Structures are given as structure tokens and as C-alpha cells.
C-alpha positions in Angstrom: 44.1 -69.7 34.7 45.4 -73.2 33.6 45.9 -74.0 29.9 43.4 -77.0 30.4 40.7 -74.5 31.7 41.4 -72.1 28.9 41.8 -74.5 26.0 39.7 -77.4 26.7 37.1 -76.3 29.3 36.6 -73.0 27.2 36.9 -70.6 30.2 37.5 -67.0 29.1 37.4 -65.6 32.4 35.8 -66.2 35.7 34.8 -64.6 39.0 35.0 -66.8 42.3 32.0 -67.4 44.5 30.0 -64.5 42.8 27.3 -66.6 41.1 24.6 -66.2 43.8 22.0 -67.9 41.7 18.7 -69.0 42.8 17.9 -70.6 39.4 19.4 -71.8 36.2 18.0 -71.1 32.8 19.2 -72.7 29.6 20.9 -70.4 27.0 19.1 -70.4 23.8 20.7 -72.3 21.0 23.4 -74.1 23.3 23.5 -77.8 22.8 23.0 -78.4 26.4 20.9 -75.6 27.8 18.7 -74.7 24.8 15.1 -74.8 26.0 15.7 -76.1 29.6 14.7 -74.3 32.9 14.2 -72.3 34.7 15.4 -74.7 37.3 15.1 -73.5 41.0 18.3 -74.3 43.1 18.3 -75.8 46.6 21.5 -76.7 48.4 21.5 -79.9 50.6 21.7 -79.4 54.4 25.2 -78.3 55.3 26.2 -77.0 51.9 26.8 -73.5 50.9 26.5 -71.6 47.7 30.1 -70.9 46.4 29.1 -70.8 42.8 31.2 -68.9 40.2 30.5 -66.7 37.4 32.1 -68.3 34.2 32.3 -66.5 30.9 33.2 -68.6 27.8 36.3 -68.2 25.5 37.0 -68.9 22.0 34.8 -71.6 20.6 32.9 -72.2 23.9 29.2 -71.4 24.6 27.1 -70.4 27.6 24.9 -73.4 28.7 23.1 -71.9 31.7 22.7 -68.4 33.1 21.0 -67.1 36.3 18.6 -65.0 34.4 17.1 -64.8 30.8 18.7 -61.5 29.6 20.7 -59.8 32.4 21.7 -63.0 34.4 25.1 -64.1 35.2 26.9 -66.9 33.2 27.0 -70.0 35.3 28.0 -72.9 33.2 29.7 -73.3 29.8 30.4 -76.1 27.3 32.8 -76.5 24.3 32.8 -78.7 21.3 36.3 -79.5 20.2 35.2 -81.7 17.4 36.8 -85.0 18.4 35.9 -84.1 22.1 33.4 -82.3 24.2 33.5 -80.7 27.6 31.1 -79.0 30.0 31.9 -77.0 33.0 29.6 -76.2 35.8 30.8 -73.0 37.5 27.7 -73.2 39.7 27.2 -76.8 40.7 24.7 -79.2 39.2 24.0 -80.6 42.7 21.3 -77.9 43.8 19.4 -78.5 40.6 19.1 -82.2 41.5 18.7 -81.5 45.2 15.6 -79.3 44.4 14.3 -81.8 41.8 15.9 -85.1 40.7 14.0 -85.0 37.5 15.5 -81.7 36.6 19.1 -82.8 37.4 18.5 -86.0 35.2 17.2 -83.8 32.4 20.3 -81.8 32.5 22.6 -84.8 32.6 20.7 -86.4 29.7 21.6 -83.4 27.6 25.3 -83.5 28.7 25.4 -87.2 27.8 24.0 -86.4 24.3 26.5 -83.6 23.9 29.2 -86.2 24.7 28.0 -88.4 22.0 25.4 -90.4 23.7 25.4 -93.7 25.7 23.7 -96.6 24.0 22.7 -99.4 26.3 24.2 -103.0 25.6 22.1 -104.9 23.1 22.7 -108.2 24.7 24.8 -110.2 27.3 27.7 -112.6 27.0 28.5 -115.6 29.2 30.8 -118.8 29.0 28.9 -121.8 28.1 31.7 -124.5 28.9 35.3 -124.9 29.2 37.3 -128.0 27.8 40.9 -128.8 28.7 43.3 -131.4 27.4 47.0 -131.8 26.7 49.7 -133.6 24.5 53.2 -134.4 25.2 55.4 -133.6 22.2 58.5 -134.6 24.2 60.0 -135.7 27.6 58.8 -133.2 30.2 57.1 -131.1 27.7 53.3 -130.6 27.5 51.1 -128.7 25.1 48.0 -127.7 27.3 44.9 -127.0 25.2 41.6 -125.3 25.9 38.6 -124.5 24.1 35.6 -122.6 25.4 32.4 -121.3 23.9 30.9 -117.6 24.3 27.1 -117.5 24.2 24.7 -114.7 24.1 21.4 -114.2 26.0 19.7 -116.6 23.6 22.5 -119.2 24.2 23.8 -118.6 20.6 27.5 -118.5 19.8 29.1 -115.1 19.5 31.8 -114.3 16.9 34.6 -111.9 17.5 34.2 -111.6 21.2 37.6 -110.9 22.9 38.2 -113.6 25.7 40.8 -112.9 28.3 42.0 -115.8 30.4 44.7 -116.5 33.1 46.4 -119.8 33.2 47.8 -120.9 36.6 50.7 -123.7 36.4 51.5 -126.2 39.1 54.1 -123.9 40.6 51.6 -121.1 40.9 53.0 -119.0 38.0 50.5 -117.3 35.7 50.2 -116.6 32.1 47.7 -114.2 30.4 46.2 -114.7 27.0 43.5 -113.2 25.0 41.9 -114.7 21.8 38.9 -113.7 19.7 36.2 -116.3 19.2 35.6 -117.9 15.7 32.2 -117.8 13.8 30.9 -120.5 16.0 31.7 -118.5 19.2 34.7 -120.8 20.2 38.0 -119.5 21.5 41.0 -121.7 21.5 43.9 -121.3 23.8 47.3 -123.3 24.2 50.4 -123.1 26.3 53.6 -124.9 26.4 54.4 -126.3 30.0 57.3 -128.3 31.3 55.5 -129.0 34.7 53.3 -132.0 35.6 50.4 -131.4 38.1 47.4 -129.2 38.0 46.9 -126.6 35.3 44.0 -124.1 35.6 42.4 -121.8 33.2 40.1 -119.0 34.4 38.2 -116.6 32.1 38.9 -113.0 33.5 36.8 -110.9 30.9 34.9 -111.2 27.6 34.3 -108.0 25.7 32.4 -107.2 22.3 30.9 -103.8 21.3 27.2 -103.7 22.2 27.4 -106.5 24.7 27.9 -106.9 28.5 29.7 -109.8 29.9 27.6 -111.4 32.8 29.8 -114.0 34.6 26.9 -114.9 36.8 25.4 -116.7 33.8 28.5 -118.9 33.2 28.4 -122.6 33.0 31.9 -122.6 34.0 34.4 -119.7 34.7 37.5 -122.0 35.6 38.4 -125.5 34.7 41.5 -127.5 35.7 43.5 -130.6 34.2 45.9 -132.7 36.0 49.0 -133.9 34.2 50.4 -136.9 35.9 
């Protein structure tokens, strides 16, 4: 057995292809299995049951068995404090194949055990992009950009991380990332020694609790020509 299987998946010992289960029953008190089942198992056409018996090691717990008292241990989980794992010796697939609702119920418990998965509270998009430049010296250009990040209500969003890619006239590129200010504005600048078309494109916008939706952008790229 590998160290990962023993230390992180929580496997104490196992027996290959000996599960032979026709149902799964949640183990009382387990954070995933408690109160769930019995769930009948049905494999998709062309699939066979090669489920294993898996017994928990130190600090691991039985999640599902094939019977209430004398059944075989089919699945286990382990709470490592900063991390959690779940190991299905007998696949989740036959649960879902028999009843998608049953399969989703188990997945919901697994997600909760892993800490939950809260949906985004809102969306982000780019309202507009402005470009300009200054020439501080011969053949030297300070190219400037300001853009605003808006939420689903078209309000500026503070502390959103905006990643952009500049493309210079010689097709070379530069990457930058800046956080928006309290008004939802991100400011970028680069020094260039090239005349011609400079392009800025937004590649990503991130903020906890939000989903970036580029389909709502007023602009995603903008260009300026330095003569």
C-alpha cells in the first residue's frame, strides 16, 4: 500500500474485487454516511462490479457498508483537520446509475465534508477601457490605461484583481495584474520605445464571491496608435 493511501486516504487494509455489494448503507455517526441509504446499486451496461472491501486505518471512518451490522466496509473518509478525503472502494457510479437523486445526495454530503461550496454572490464585467500615452523623451512612450470593473448592478467593485496582457507593435507581450480602487477602477501603465499600435486585453478578473462574466463586457480589448 502507498503512503498516500495509508496516511491521507485512511486505508488500513483492503481486499480487491471482493465487495460484491447490492446496496450501500451509511455508517451511523459518519460525517458522510450517517443516516443515508440503503441505496440499491445498478451498474451501467458494459460495466462490471469490481468493488473492493476497504477497512479504515487510524483516524479514518467507515462511510458506507453493504449491510447494517455484518456488511462489508465499502467506502471510508478521513478528516485531517486542514484537509479531508473520501475513498470509494466500491464506486459511486452504481448508486447514481440506479438513482441520480441518491447519487447527488451522497455528493452533497461529500462536498459538505470538504467544507462546502458556496455559489458566487454576483458577477463581474468590464464596463469600458481607456487608453492614452505621454512622451517623456525621444522615442520613449508611457502608455496608460484605465478600466472599470462593474458588478451585475453596474456598480464599481473594489479590490477586484484584474489581469491584462499588453501587445506591443512588434507583437511582444507583457502581463500585468492590478487591484481595483474603491471606485472599481484599475490603472495600468507600461514604458515603450515603439511607435505603432499598442493593445491591452483583459484576460481575467477575480474576487472572492464573484464570477467573471466576459460576455457582459462593454470592452475586453482596446488599442491606441502612437504615430
